[in-house]
N, C-alpha and C positions, 0 to 999 in steps of 0.2 A: 390621532385622537387620544392615544394613551397619555399624552402630556397635558391634556385638558385639565384645567383646575377643577372642573366638575367631577373628575374622577377622585379628587382628594376628599370629598365629603364622606365622613364616617357616620353613616346613619345609625349605627349602634350606640352612638354617644347619647347619654341620657338627656341632654339639653335639646336634642332634636326629636325626641320621642313623639311630641304632639304633631309634628309636621311630617313624620316619617312616611306614612302611607301615601299621601299625595306627593310629597317631595320626591320620592324615588321614581314615581311615574313621570313627573315633569323632567327630572334629571335624565332618565333614559331617552325621552324624546329629544332633549337637547343633544345628548351624545350621539343620537342617530341622525342629527343634522338639522333639526328644527331650530328656529330662533327661540330665544327665551320667551318673547312675547307670544309666539304661536303655541309653544308648549304650555304656557300658563293658561291661555284662552281655552285650549282643549280640556285642561283640567277643570276650568271654571264652568264648562258647559253643563247646564242643569243645576248648578250650585247657586246659592244666594249671594253671589258676588256682585257688588254694585258698580263695578268698573270693568272696562276692557283694557287689554294691554296692547300697546301700539309701538312701532319703532321710534327710537329717540328722535329721528328726523321729522316726525310729525309735530314736534314742539315748535311752534312759530318763533322766529327770531324776536327777542325782546319780550316774550311772554314768560311770566313767572311759572315755574313748574307746578307749584301748588294751585295757582289760579287756573291753569289749563285743566288740571284734573277736575277741579270743582265745576268748571264751566262745561266741560265736554264728557266727563265720565271716562276719560281715556288716560291711561298711565303711560307716559313715555318710558320705554324700557330698552336698556342696552343688553348686549349679550355678555354679561359678566356675573360673577357670584353675588355682587352687591344687589343688583336688580332682581336676580333670581330669588334671593331670600326676601326682598321687599314684596315680590309677587306672592310668595308663599304666605307671608303674614297677611296680605290682603285676603287671601283665600280662607285663612284660619280665623282671623279677627276682623271681618269686614265692617262691622258696626263701629268698632273702636277706630279703625283706620279712617273711616268716613268722617267720624267726629273730629279727629285730629286735622284732617284735610279741610273741613269746613271752618274750623277755628283759624287755621293758617290763612285761608283765602279771605276770610272776613278781616283779619288783621292787615293783610296786604291791601285790601280794598280801602280800608280806613286810613292807613298810614303810608302806603307805598312800600316798595321793596327796601330802599334805603341802604346805606352802608352798614348799619347796625340793625340786627333783628328786633331788638327790644326784649323785655323780660318774658312776655307771653310766647312769642315765636321762638325764642331761644329755648324755653322749657319744652315746647312741643317738639322741636327738633331733637332735643336731648332724649326725650322719651321714645320718639319714633325711631331714632337711630340706635340708641344704646339702652333702652329701657327694659325693665322686667317687672312682673307683678309677683309679690311674695304673699302666699297664704301661710300664716304661721301662728302658733300660740303666742300670747302676749309676752312671756319671758324671753322668747327669741327676738321679738321686735325690740324689747327694751335693751337687750344686750347689743343688738345690731346698731341701734341709734347711738349707744354709748361707745361704739367701736371697741367693745370688750370682747376681743376675739377669742381669748381663752375660755371665757364663760360661754360664748356663742357656739363654738365648735367643739369644745372638749367637755366642759362641765354639763352643758345642756344637750349634748349630742343625741341622747335617746329621744329628745323631743322632735328631732328632725323627721322622725317617722310620721309625725302629724302635720308636716309642712310640705309645701309644693312651690317651686319657683317656675314661673312661665316666662319665657323670653319673648319680648315684643320687638326689640331692636334688630333690624336687619343688618346693620353694620356690626353689631355685636355677634350675630350668628356668623357673619363672614369672617371676623377675626378668629372665631373658635374653630374654623376649618383647620387652622394650624394653632392648636392650643398653646398658650403661654401663661405662666403663673400670674403675671400682672393684670390680665384682662379683667376689667371691672364693669359691672352693670350699675345703672342708676335705678334703684328699686322703688317702686310705688306700692304703698301699703294697701292691702285688700282688707276691708272692714269685716268681712266674714269669710268663712271657708267656702270655697266653690269647687265643685267636683268635676268640672269640665271646662274646656276652652270656650264652648258656646255660652256658658253661664258667665264666665269672666268677660267675654266680649260684650254681652248685653249690659252687664254692670258698668263696664268702662264707658260705654256709649252715653250713659247718663251721669256718671261720676266725674268725668273730665270736663270741668267748668273753668272758664277763663280766669277768674280771680284766684282760684285755688292753684291752678297751674303756674300762674305768674310768680307765685312764691317759691317755685321749684321744690315741691314736696318730695324730694328723692333722697335716698340714702345709699351711699356707695357700698357695693358688695363684690369682692373678688370671687368670681363665680366658681373657679376651680377649688375653692375652699368648701363648696357644698359637699356634705357627706354623700358618698356614693357616686360622685361625679368625677373623681380623679384618684387613682390608686395611692399616690404619694401622700394624700392628706390623711391616710389612716395612721400616719406617724404624727403625733402631736407637735413635733418640732417643725412641721410644715408651716405652722402658723406663727413661728418666731421670726419671720422675715419682716423687719420694720419698713422695708421699702415697698412692700405690698400690703401688709396688714398694719396700717398706720394707726397710731393712737388718736384720740380726740384732739381736735384743734384747740390750742390754748385760747382762752377768752381774749377778745381784743380789748386793748387798753382804751379807756375813754380819752378822747382828745380834749385837753383843757380848753375851756372857753375864755373869752377875753376877760381880763380882770375888771372888776367893778369898784370904782372908788368908794371908800367908806363914806357914809352919810355924815 
């Protein structure tokens, strides 16, 4: 059991703080021999979780994962870190997860699974797997959108005391079990400061609308650049890595149209 990947979870990491209390309980049940699905269901007992967790084998052959969840309220769950964190996000952000699932299922019902997800399903998957919500003062948002990393993390560093980043993406959390500098979240802007995960959850459930999501309203943020999240970023040189903290994309050149003969 000592080699279990579940032993590698460092609950003292700041990005896991919102999930720590419940997550440690679920982790201990898994380490004691329970399946991830059973451990999550035990934690969900009495909570406002709209789904149950079931073995992956309960997913019928040919049935889309998202459609199955929407139709049955059951989340097929494997015994791995990826599905472990997915379950914890369901427990912590149940309304937002249910909203994302509904949008996915509606899109599949309308257009089928297909070989290409399309802009809406692609955006939903991106947020669900790799998303985060940033509550921050306007100057931080302006610097982030401009990818002005020096301003964001050095000049404006004191402002981060007024900011909070909440991770939603379960694949993002899985990657951070073994932290690496390039790990990047796709950040969704919060219109107002929110002081708890429950408030964020309720807001997301109404704010996540199909037309808005289809435009992929996300901004990349290398999460280990967050002040207080990684000791090495106390040195300003941490942000001078152009392979991680990339500058703004150059504007795309306009493709010339066909020439029009003079009248």
